[in-house]
C-alpha positions as CSV (number, residue, x, y, z in Angstrom):
1,M,30.7,-65.9,42.4
2,I,34.9,-65.0,42.1
3,R,34.8,-62.1,40.3
4,V,37.8,-62.1,38.0
5,T,37.5,-59.0,35.7
6,D,34.4,-57.3,34.3
7,T,33.0,-59.9,32.0
8,I,34.5,-62.8,33.5
9,A,33.0,-64.3,37.0
10,I,33.4,-67.9,38.1
11,D,31.0,-69.8,40.0
12,E,32.7,-70.8,43.6
13,S,31.0,-74.8,42.9
14,E,33.6,-74.8,40.0
15,V,36.6,-74.8,42.1
16,S,37.3,-77.4,44.3
17,E,40.2,-77.1,47.5
18,R,41.7,-80.2,49.3
19,F,44.0,-79.7,52.2
20,I,47.1,-81.8,52.8
21,R,50.0,-81.5,55.0
22,A,52.7,-78.8,53.8
23,A,56.3,-79.7,53.1
24,G,59.3,-78.2,54.8
25,P,60.0,-76.6,57.8
26,G,57.3,-76.0,60.8
27,G,58.2,-78.5,63.7
28,Q,55.5,-80.4,64.8
29,N,52.8,-78.3,63.1
30,V,53.9,-79.6,59.7
31,N,53.4,-83.5,61.0
32,K,49.6,-82.8,62.5
33,V,48.0,-80.1,60.7
34,A,47.1,-80.1,56.9
35,T,47.6,-76.4,56.3
36,A,48.4,-76.5,52.5
37,V,45.8,-75.9,49.8
38,Q,45.5,-77.8,46.7
39,L,43.0,-76.0,44.7
40,R,41.1,-77.3,41.4
41,F,39.4,-75.6,38.4
42,D,38.5,-77.8,35.3
43,V,39.7,-75.3,32.4
44,L,38.0,-77.4,29.7
45,R,34.5,-77.8,31.1
46,S,34.3,-74.3,32.7
47,P,31.2,-72.1,31.2
48,A,32.4,-68.8,32.6
49,L,35.6,-68.7,30.7
50,P,35.3,-67.5,26.7
51,E,36.7,-70.1,24.3
52,E,39.6,-67.7,23.4
53,V,40.4,-67.1,27.3
54,R,40.5,-70.8,27.7
55,A,42.7,-71.2,24.7
56,R,45.5,-69.1,26.3
57,L,44.8,-70.2,29.8
58,L,45.8,-74.0,28.6
59,R,48.9,-72.8,27.4
60,L,49.9,-70.5,30.5
61,A,49.4,-73.5,32.9
62,G,51.9,-75.7,31.5
63,H,52.7,-78.2,33.8
64,R,50.1,-77.3,36.4
65,L,47.4,-78.6,33.8
66,T,46.8,-82.4,34.2
67,R,45.7,-84.6,31.0
68,A,41.6,-84.1,31.7
69,G,42.6,-80.3,31.7
70,V,42.5,-79.5,35.4
71,L,44.4,-76.8,36.3
72,V,45.8,-77.5,39.9
73,I,47.5,-74.9,41.9
74,T,49.3,-76.2,45.6
75,A,50.1,-73.4,47.9
76,Q,51.8,-73.6,51.0
77,R,53.6,-70.4,51.8
78,H,51.7,-69.9,54.4
79,R,51.6,-71.4,58.1
80,T,48.0,-71.2,58.5
81,Q,45.3,-72.8,56.2
82,E,43.2,-69.8,55.7
83,K,46.5,-67.5,54.3
84,N,46.9,-70.5,51.9
85,R,43.3,-70.6,50.5
86,E,43.6,-66.6,50.0
87,D,47.1,-67.2,48.4
88,A,45.6,-70.0,45.9
89,M,42.8,-68.6,44.8
90,S,44.8,-65.0,43.7
91,R,47.2,-67.3,42.0
92,L,44.2,-68.3,40.1
93,V,42.2,-65.6,39.6
94,G,46.1,-64.0,38.5
95,L,46.4,-66.9,35.9
96,I,42.9,-66.0,34.5
97,R,43.5,-62.4,34.3
98,Q,46.6,-62.8,32.4
99,A,45.0,-65.3,30.3
100,T,42.2,-62.3,29.3
101,I,45.4,-60.1,27.7
102,R,45.5,-60.4,24.0
103,P,49.0,-60.7,22.7
104,K,49.7,-58.0,20.2
105,P,50.3,-59.5,16.7
106,R,54.0,-59.9,15.5
107,R,54.8,-57.5,12.8
108,P,57.6,-58.6,10.5
109,T,60.1,-56.3,10.1
110,R,63.2,-56.0,7.6
111,P,67.1,-54.8,8.3
112,T,67.7,-51.5,7.4
113,A,70.3,-50.8,4.2
114,A,72.6,-49.5,6.6
115,S,72.5,-52.4,9.1
116,R,72.7,-54.7,6.3
117,E,76.3,-52.6,5.1
118,R,77.5,-52.8,8.8
119,R,77.0,-56.3,9.2
120,L,78.6,-57.4,6.1
121,T,81.8,-54.8,6.6
122,A,82.1,-56.5,10.3
123,K,81.8,-60.2,8.7
124,K,85.0,-59.3,6.1
125,R,86.9,-57.5,9.0
126,R,86.4,-60.7,10.8
127,A,87.0,-63.0,7.6
128,G,90.4,-61.1,7.3
129,V,91.6,-61.6,10.9
130,K,90.8,-65.2,10.4
131,S,92.7,-65.2,7.3
132,L,95.6,-64.4,8.9
133,R,95.9,-66.8,11.3
134,G,96.3,-69.9,9.3
135,T,99.4,-71.6,8.5
136,Q,102.5,-69.2,6.8
137,R,102.9,-71.3,3.4
138,P,106.3,-71.3,2.6
139,E,107.3,-69.1,-0.4
140,E,108.4,-70.5,-3.7
């Protein structure tokens, strides 16, 4: 079991890993060894996630989410497979933890009377400056 929070734990069978060749520098090692890790987690079908966490996770995942609702995390920062596995797993756990945080509801506020007055005064001053820039009318 992968412990995410006190209440959420994901079964290891829900997460699948695939090893691929990493891009970028690394010499001969890059061409021979599949050190990059592609971690897949099915967000839509996971029984471990509460509905509200699932909805927030789907929003947070962004481009990492497939049409089928599978979260794909690719880790290739490190030169070893094991470190990339740890990195991918910690990124998955971090993303789920971030989805558990309930956003604070926004309370609509109104501008104060003084700030409205300042705004209107600044607008009048600016309009006066701009009106002086126009072409001079010939005096009659």
